[in-house]
VEXMAR-806610 format. One record per residue: residue number from 0; residue in three letters; x, y, z of N, C-alpha, C, CB in turn. Coordinates in steps of 0.02 Angstrom, whole numbers, plus 50000, padded with zeros to 5 digits. Glycine has a CB too. Layout:
<atoms>
k; r; npx; npy; npz; capx; capy; capz; cpx; cpy; cpz; cbpx; cbpy; cbpz
NUM; Ala; X; Y; Z; X; Y; Z; X; Y; Z; X; Y; Z
...
</atoms>
This chain:
<atoms>
k; r; npx; npy; npz; capx; capy; capz; cpx; cpy; cpz; cbpx; cbpy; cbpz
0; Met; 49460; 50136; 48682; 49500; 50076; 48697; 49538; 50086; 48762; 49549; 50062; 48639
1; Ala; 49574; 50142; 48766; 49613; 50155; 48826; 49567; 50165; 48887; 49658; 50217; 48817
2; Gln; 49510; 50197; 48875; 49464; 50209; 48930; 49438; 50143; 48959; 49405; 50254; 48907
3; Ser; 49419; 50097; 48915; 49394; 50033; 48938; 49449; 49994; 48973; 49365; 49992; 48880
4; Tyr; 49512; 50003; 48950; 49568; 49969; 48981; 49575; 49990; 49054; 49633; 49985; 48944
5; Trp; 49569; 50055; 49067; 49575; 50079; 49136; 49513; 50059; 49177; 49583; 50155; 49137
6; Thr; 49457; 50050; 49143; 49397; 50030; 49179; 49404; 49959; 49207; 49336; 50033; 49133
7; Ile; 49435; 49914; 49168; 49442; 49845; 49191; 49507; 49833; 49227; 49437; 49798; 49131
8; Trp; 49549; 49885; 49232; 49613; 49876; 49266; 49602; 49862; 49340; 49659; 49938; 49256
9; Pro; 49633; 49808; 49366; 49622; 49789; 49437; 49641; 49845; 49484; 49662; 49726; 49454
10; Gln; 49596; 49866; 49526; 49609; 49920; 49573; 49666; 49904; 49622; 49546; 49935; 49612
11; Pro; 49671; 49842; 49648; 49726; 49827; 49695; 49794; 49843; 49667; 49723; 49754; 49715
12; Ile; 49804; 49835; 49601; 49868; 49850; 49571; 49884; 49924; 49578; 49869; 49830; 49496
13; Leu; 49834; 49967; 49567; 49844; 50039; 49574; 49860; 50056; 49647; 49781; 50077; 49551
14; Tyr; 49826; 50023; 49694; 49839; 50037; 49765; 49909; 50015; 49783; 49787; 50001; 49809
15; Leu; 49932; 49957; 49757; 49998; 49932; 49773; 50052; 49979; 49746; 50008; 49862; 49744
16; Ser; 50040; 50009; 49688; 50088; 50056; 49660; 50097; 50115; 49707; 50066; 50081; 49591
17; Gly; 50042; 50143; 49732; 50045; 50198; 49779; 50075; 50176; 49845; 49976; 50227; 49791
18; Phe; 50061; 50114; 49864; 50087; 50087; 49927; 50164; 50084; 49925; 50058; 50017; 49941
19; Arg; 50191; 50059; 49869; 50264; 50054; 49862; 50296; 50123; 49861; 50283; 50016; 49798
20; Trp; 50264; 50171; 49828; 50290; 50239; 49826; 50292; 50269; 49895; 50249; 50284; 49779
21; His; 50239; 50258; 49933; 50235; 50284; 50001; 50288; 50251; 50045; 50165; 50274; 50031
22; Ala; 50300; 50187; 50035; 50350; 50150; 50074; 50419; 50179; 50062; 50349; 50075; 50057
23; Arg; 50434; 50196; 49999; 50499; 50227; 49984; 50505; 50295; 50016; 50509; 50233; 49907
24; Lys; 50450; 50332; 50016; 50450; 50398; 50047; 50462; 50392; 50122; 50383; 50433; 50034
25; Val; 50431; 50342; 50154; 50440; 50331; 50226; 50512; 50313; 50242; 50392; 50276; 50251
26; Ser; 50544; 50273; 50199; 50612; 50250; 50214; 50661; 50308; 50216; 50633; 50199; 50161
27; Ser; 50644; 50365; 50187; 50689; 50422; 50186; 50676; 50469; 50244; 50682; 50460; 50121
28; Gln; 50625; 50454; 50285; 50608; 50498; 50341; 50648; 50479; 50403; 50533; 50494; 50356
29; Pro; 50656; 50526; 50450; 50691; 50512; 50513; 50658; 50455; 50550; 50692; 50574; 50557
30; Glu; 50697; 50420; 50590; 50672; 50362; 50627; 50613; 50380; 50672; 50728; 50331; 50669
31; Lys; 50612; 50442; 50697; 50559; 50464; 50742; 50490; 50458; 50709; 50571; 50537; 50763
32; Asp; 50487; 50473; 50644; 50423; 50474; 50609; 50404; 50405; 50581; 50424; 50525; 50553
33; Arg; 50452; 50360; 50579; 50440; 50296; 50544; 50395; 50250; 50584; 50506; 50262; 50530
34; Thr; 50395; 50255; 50650; 50353; 50210; 50690; 50279; 50219; 50674; 50365; 50223; 50765
35; Glu; 50256; 50281; 50673; 50186; 50294; 50657; 50170; 50274; 50586; 50169; 50368; 50668
36; Glu; 50215; 50290; 50540; 50204; 50274; 50470; 50200; 50198; 50460; 50260; 50303; 50426
37; Gln; 50246; 50161; 50491; 50245; 50089; 50485; 50181; 50059; 50513; 50306; 50058; 50520
38; Tyr; 50156; 50089; 50566; 50093; 50066; 50596; 50036; 50075; 50546; 50078; 50104; 50662
39; Ile; 50035; 50133; 50514; 49983; 50147; 50464; 49990; 50099; 50404; 49987; 50220; 50441
40; Leu; 50052; 50091; 50380; 50064; 50049; 50323; 50045; 49976; 50337; 50136; 50053; 50301
41; Ser; 50061; 49952; 50397; 50044; 49884; 50415; 49968; 49875; 50418; 50076; 49864; 50483
42; Gly; 49933; 49927; 50441; 49861; 49925; 50443; 49832; 49922; 50373; 49833; 49985; 50480
43; Val; 49860; 49961; 50327; 49838; 49961; 50258; 49851; 49892; 50226; 49872; 50016; 50217
44; Ala; 49909; 49864; 50242; 49928; 49799; 50214; 49880; 49745; 50236; 50000; 49781; 50234
45; Ser; 49859; 49749; 50300; 49813; 49698; 50325; 49746; 49702; 50289; 49803; 49706; 50401
46; Val; 49725; 49763; 50272; 49662; 49772; 50236; 49670; 49747; 50164; 49641; 49846; 50236
47; Met; 49729; 49757; 50135; 49740; 49740; 50065; 49755; 49666; 50054; 49796; 49781; 50038
48; Asp; 49764; 49627; 50108; 49781; 49556; 50100; 49727; 49521; 50059; 49789; 49523; 50170
49; Ser; 49747; 49493; 50003; 49699; 49464; 49956; 49666; 49401; 49984; 49734; 49448; 49890
50; Asp; 49698; 49367; 50031; 49671; 49305; 50059; 49626; 49319; 50118; 49727; 49259; 50079
51; Gly; 49620; 49382; 50139; 49577; 49399; 50195; 49609; 49384; 50262; 49513; 49362; 50189
52; Arg; 49674; 49369; 50262; 49708; 49356; 50325; 49740; 49419; 50352; 49762; 49301; 50316
53; Arg; 49743; 49426; 50417; 49776; 49483; 50448; 49851; 49474; 50443; 49754; 49492; 50523
54; Leu; 49885; 49524; 50415; 49958; 49520; 50411; 49988; 49540; 50477; 49985; 49566; 50354
55; Thr; 50027; 49495; 50506; 50059; 49509; 50570; 50134; 49501; 50564; 50032; 49462; 50625
56; Arg; 50170; 49538; 50606; 50243; 49534; 50603; 50268; 49485; 50656; 50275; 49604; 50614
</atoms>
């Protein structure tokens, strides 16, 4: 039962959980390191956009 539950569990939800954890980790880093991290995170977010639109700031 539990195995089938994880089989049908939407993958994007799992990715978003890791994404939020990584975002919290980045927020605790020095400003020097945040620019590169934010660039990476924004790139991941654009790929994860469910509507297929590029996320821009």
